C-alpha positions as CSV (number, residue, x, y, z in Angstrom):
1,M,-96.1,-24.2,59.8
2,T,-95.1,-22.2,62.9
3,E,-91.4,-21.9,62.4
4,V,-90.1,-18.3,62.5
5,I,-88.2,-17.1,59.4
6,R,-85.2,-15.2,60.5
7,S,-82.6,-15.8,57.9
8,V,-83.0,-16.4,54.1
9,A,-80.9,-16.5,51.0
10,V,-81.8,-15.4,47.5
11,I,-80.5,-17.0,44.3
12,A,-81.6,-15.4,41.0
13,K,-81.2,-16.1,37.4
14,T,-78.2,-14.3,36.1
15,N,-78.4,-11.5,33.5
16,N,-82.2,-11.4,33.8
17,I,-83.8,-8.0,34.6
18,Q,-87.1,-9.6,35.7
19,A,-85.4,-12.0,38.1
20,E,-83.2,-9.3,39.6
21,D,-86.1,-6.9,40.1
22,A,-88.1,-9.6,41.8
23,A,-85.1,-10.4,44.0
24,R,-84.8,-6.7,44.9
25,R,-88.5,-6.6,45.8
26,I,-88.3,-9.8,48.0
27,T,-85.2,-8.5,49.7
28,K,-86.8,-5.2,50.6
29,L,-90.0,-6.9,51.9
30,L,-88.0,-9.2,54.1
31,Y,-85.5,-6.6,55.3
32,D,-88.4,-4.4,56.4
33,R,-89.6,-7.3,58.6
34,Q,-86.2,-7.8,60.3
35,V,-85.3,-10.9,58.2
36,K,-81.6,-11.2,57.4
37,V,-81.2,-11.7,53.6
38,F,-78.1,-13.2,51.9
39,C,-77.7,-12.6,48.2
40,V,-75.8,-15.3,46.4
41,C,-73.2,-13.9,43.9
42,P,-73.3,-12.5,41.3
43,L,-76.5,-11.0,42.7
44,Q,-75.8,-7.9,44.7
45,L,-78.6,-5.9,46.3
46,E,-79.2,-3.1,48.7
47,N,-80.3,-4.5,52.1
48,G,-78.8,-7.9,51.2
49,I,-75.6,-9.5,52.4
50,S,-73.5,-10.6,49.5
51,T,-72.2,-14.2,49.8
52,T,-70.7,-16.9,47.5
53,P,-72.2,-20.4,46.9
54,E,-69.3,-21.9,48.9
55,E,-69.9,-19.6,51.9
56,L,-73.7,-20.3,51.8
57,K,-73.2,-23.8,53.0
58,G,-71.8,-22.5,56.3
59,I,-74.7,-20.1,57.0
60,N,-77.6,-21.0,59.2
61,L,-80.6,-20.5,56.9
62,D,-84.4,-21.0,57.3
63,L,-85.3,-20.7,53.7
64,I,-84.0,-20.2,50.1
65,F,-85.6,-18.2,47.3
66,A,-84.8,-19.5,43.8
67,I,-85.9,-16.8,41.3
68,G,-85.8,-17.7,37.6
69,G,-86.9,-20.8,35.8
70,D,-86.5,-24.5,36.5
71,G,-82.8,-24.3,35.7
72,T,-82.2,-21.8,38.5
73,T,-84.1,-24.1,40.9
74,L,-82.0,-27.1,39.9
75,R,-78.8,-25.2,40.3
76,A,-79.9,-23.9,43.6
77,F,-80.5,-27.4,45.0
78,R,-76.9,-28.2,44.2
79,T,-75.7,-25.0,45.9
80,I,-77.7,-24.8,49.2
81,P,-77.1,-26.7,52.4
82,S,-78.9,-30.0,52.1
83,K,-81.6,-29.6,54.7
84,V,-82.7,-26.0,53.8
85,P,-86.2,-25.7,52.2
86,L,-86.6,-23.8,49.0
87,L,-89.3,-21.7,47.4
88,S,-89.1,-21.7,43.6
89,M,-90.5,-18.6,41.8
90,N,-90.9,-18.7,38.0
91,I,-89.8,-15.2,37.1
92,G,-87.7,-14.7,34.0
93,G,-87.9,-18.4,33.2
94,N,-90.0,-20.5,30.8
95,R,-92.5,-23.2,32.0
96,G,-91.5,-23.2,35.6
97,I,-92.8,-26.7,36.3
98,L,-91.0,-26.8,39.7
99,A,-92.2,-23.3,40.7
100,E,-94.7,-22.5,43.4
101,T,-95.5,-18.9,42.4
102,G,-94.7,-16.2,39.8
103,I,-94.2,-12.5,39.3
104,D,-97.9,-11.6,40.1
105,S,-97.9,-13.0,43.6
106,I,-94.6,-12.1,45.1
107,D,-96.1,-10.1,48.0
108,D,-98.8,-12.7,48.7
109,A,-96.1,-15.4,48.9
110,I,-93.9,-13.4,51.3
111,Y,-96.9,-12.6,53.6
112,S,-98.0,-16.2,53.6
113,I,-94.6,-17.5,54.5
114,L,-94.1,-15.0,57.3
115,A,-97.5,-15.9,58.7
116,G,-96.6,-19.6,58.7
117,H,-99.1,-20.5,55.9
118,Y,-97.0,-23.0,54.0
119,F,-95.9,-26.6,54.0
120,Y,-93.1,-28.8,52.8
121,D,-93.0,-31.0,49.7
122,S,-90.3,-33.6,49.9
123,R,-88.6,-34.9,46.7
124,L,-86.1,-37.6,46.4
125,R,-82.7,-36.8,44.9
126,I,-80.0,-39.1,43.4
127,Q,-76.3,-39.1,43.3
128,A,-73.7,-40.9,41.1
129,S,-70.5,-42.5,42.1
130,L,-67.5,-42.9,39.7
131,D,-64.9,-45.3,41.2
132,G,-66.0,-44.3,44.7
133,I,-66.0,-40.5,43.9
134,T,-69.4,-39.0,44.3
135,T,-70.9,-36.4,42.0
136,P,-73.1,-33.4,42.8
137,T,-76.7,-34.4,43.4
138,A,-79.5,-34.4,40.8
139,L,-83.1,-33.5,41.4
140,N,-84.2,-34.4,37.9
141,D,-81.9,-36.9,36.2
142,F,-78.5,-38.3,35.1
143,L,-77.9,-38.7,31.4
144,L,-75.1,-41.0,30.2
145,T,-74.6,-40.3,26.5
146,R,-72.0,-41.2,23.9
147,I,-69.3,-38.8,22.9
148,N,-68.3,-40.3,19.5
149,L,-71.3,-39.7,17.3
150,T,-70.1,-42.3,14.7
151,R,-69.9,-45.2,17.2
152,T,-72.9,-46.8,19.1
153,P,-71.7,-48.0,22.5
154,T,-72.9,-51.1,24.3
155,L,-74.3,-50.2,27.7
156,S,-74.6,-52.7,30.6
157,L,-77.1,-52.0,33.3
158,R,-77.3,-53.8,36.7
159,F,-80.2,-53.3,39.0
160,M,-82.3,-55.5,41.3
161,N,-80.0,-58.5,40.7
162,D,-80.6,-58.3,36.9
163,E,-78.4,-57.2,34.1
164,I,-79.3,-55.8,30.7
165,T,-76.8,-55.3,27.9
166,E,-77.8,-53.3,24.9
167,R,-76.4,-51.1,22.2
168,M,-77.8,-47.5,22.4
169,D,-76.9,-43.9,22.2
170,G,-77.3,-43.3,25.9
171,I,-79.4,-43.9,29.0
172,L,-81.4,-41.5,31.2
173,I,-82.0,-42.2,34.9
174,S,-84.7,-39.9,36.2
175,T,-86.6,-39.3,39.4
176,P,-90.3,-38.7,39.6
177,T,-89.6,-35.0,39.7
178,G,-87.5,-35.4,36.5
179,S,-90.3,-37.3,34.7
180,T,-91.6,-33.9,33.4
181,G,-88.2,-32.9,32.1
182,H,-85.8,-34.5,29.6
183,S,-87.5,-37.8,30.3
184,F,-90.9,-36.5,29.2
185,S,-89.4,-35.0,26.0
186,I,-88.3,-38.5,24.8
187,G,-91.7,-40.1,25.4
188,S,-91.4,-41.4,29.0
189,P,-94.5,-41.3,31.3
190,V,-95.1,-38.7,34.0
191,I,-94.7,-40.2,37.4
192,H,-96.4,-38.7,40.5
193,E,-93.7,-36.8,42.4
194,S,-94.4,-38.5,45.7
195,L,-93.5,-42.0,44.5
196,N,-90.3,-43.6,45.6
197,C,-89.0,-45.0,42.3
198,L,-86.6,-44.3,39.5
199,M,-87.2,-44.5,35.7
200,I,-84.7,-45.9,33.2
201,S,-85.2,-44.5,29.7
202,P,-83.0,-45.8,26.9
203,I,-82.1,-43.4,24.1
204,A,-82.2,-44.9,20.5
205,S,-81.6,-48.5,21.6
206,V,-80.9,-50.9,18.7
207,N,-83.4,-53.5,19.9
208,R,-86.0,-51.2,21.3
209,M,-85.3,-51.7,25.0
210,P,-88.4,-50.6,27.0
211,Q,-88.6,-47.8,29.5
212,I,-88.5,-49.3,33.0
213,I,-89.8,-48.0,36.3
214,I,-88.1,-49.7,39.3
215,P,-88.1,-49.3,43.1
216,N,-85.5,-46.8,44.3
217,E,-82.5,-49.0,44.3
218,E,-78.9,-48.7,43.0
219,I,-78.3,-48.8,39.3
220,E,-74.9,-49.5,37.9
221,I,-74.0,-48.6,34.3
222,K,-70.9,-49.3,32.2
223,S,-70.2,-48.2,28.6
224,T,-67.9,-49.8,26.1
225,H,-66.9,-46.3,24.9
226,D,-66.1,-43.0,26.6
227,A,-69.2,-41.1,27.5
228,N,-70.5,-37.9,29.1
229,L,-72.4,-38.0,32.4
230,I,-74.7,-35.0,32.5
231,I,-76.2,-33.8,35.8
232,D,-79.7,-32.2,35.5
233,G,-78.7,-31.0,32.1
234,Q,-76.2,-28.5,33.6
235,E,-73.0,-30.2,34.6
236,V,-70.9,-32.6,32.5
237,L,-68.5,-35.2,33.7
238,R,-66.3,-37.5,31.5
239,V,-66.8,-41.3,32.0
240,I,-64.0,-43.5,30.7
241,A,-64.9,-46.7,28.7
242,G,-65.5,-49.6,31.2
243,Q,-65.8,-47.2,34.2
244,S,-68.5,-48.1,36.7
245,V,-71.2,-45.4,37.3
246,K,-73.4,-46.2,40.3
247,I,-76.6,-44.1,40.8
248,S,-78.4,-44.2,44.1
249,R,-80.6,-42.2,46.4
250,F,-79.2,-39.2,48.1
251,Y,-80.2,-38.2,51.6
252,P,-81.7,-35.9,52.8
253,D,-84.5,-35.3,50.3
254,A,-85.0,-31.9,48.7
255,Q,-87.6,-29.8,50.4
256,F,-89.8,-27.4,48.5
257,V,-91.9,-24.8,50.2
258,R,-95.5,-24.9,49.0
259,I,-98.3,-22.4,49.7
260,H,-101.1,-23.9,47.7
261,K,-102.3,-27.5,47.9
262,K,-102.8,-29.2,44.5
263,G,-103.6,-32.6,43.2
264,M,-101.2,-33.9,40.6
265,R,-99.5,-30.5,40.1
266,Q,-97.4,-31.7,37.2
267,L,-100.4,-32.0,34.9
268,A,-101.4,-28.4,35.5
269,K,-97.9,-27.3,34.9
270,L,-97.8,-29.2,31.6
271,G,-101.1,-27.5,30.6
272,Y,-103.6,-30.2,31.2
């Protein structure tokens, strides 16, 4: 890339010394090279301009640094302006499947980016609509799950002009990026991140409904009982019995900044 980096924002995992130290290091390196750095609250650093998540959406940014684990990256994508690319750094997190780099290569990553030695990795995102009111976006998945643990609801799913009705504990709608997350933990396959599709994974269905991979088209879900709709495992919304939940693609796609070209990067991140 040849774009000049002039203004960036830093989002760090809260209450984590490693992530805060890395954010401090990154801010100093960029400040010394005349790059304006915004630190998203509660992060406050010398040489950084403190800002709130709400204010961030009105700032003209070239790049976001998400410092922490995958949870920090997922949260960042719901916080930042839609078209701003993001570099994910696994510092103070666990697996860091979404991350491009870690604590041992902070300086190298900064120098590569400032020299224009990086590229973009686009990932589709999804959004839900409840009676016409849209939710925050999800990079990984939406989980619709029962609230009453003593009652198994009947879920109806409409997609591609078909309808499936089945009793189950819940349903997970995941993107290819999310196929290494919650979806993977319940036995779903890993889908290459570049594919334009969605995966439907039933949870404890009475009649063993299969996992289904479909083209990226709208999915409508209704439950006979009240349920929770969980966004990327982080935000929870209440869904009333019979209420329509429509899940569809959100534009623009998320943009990761990558420095190193890899094949199917998910396999390496999973330890294969």
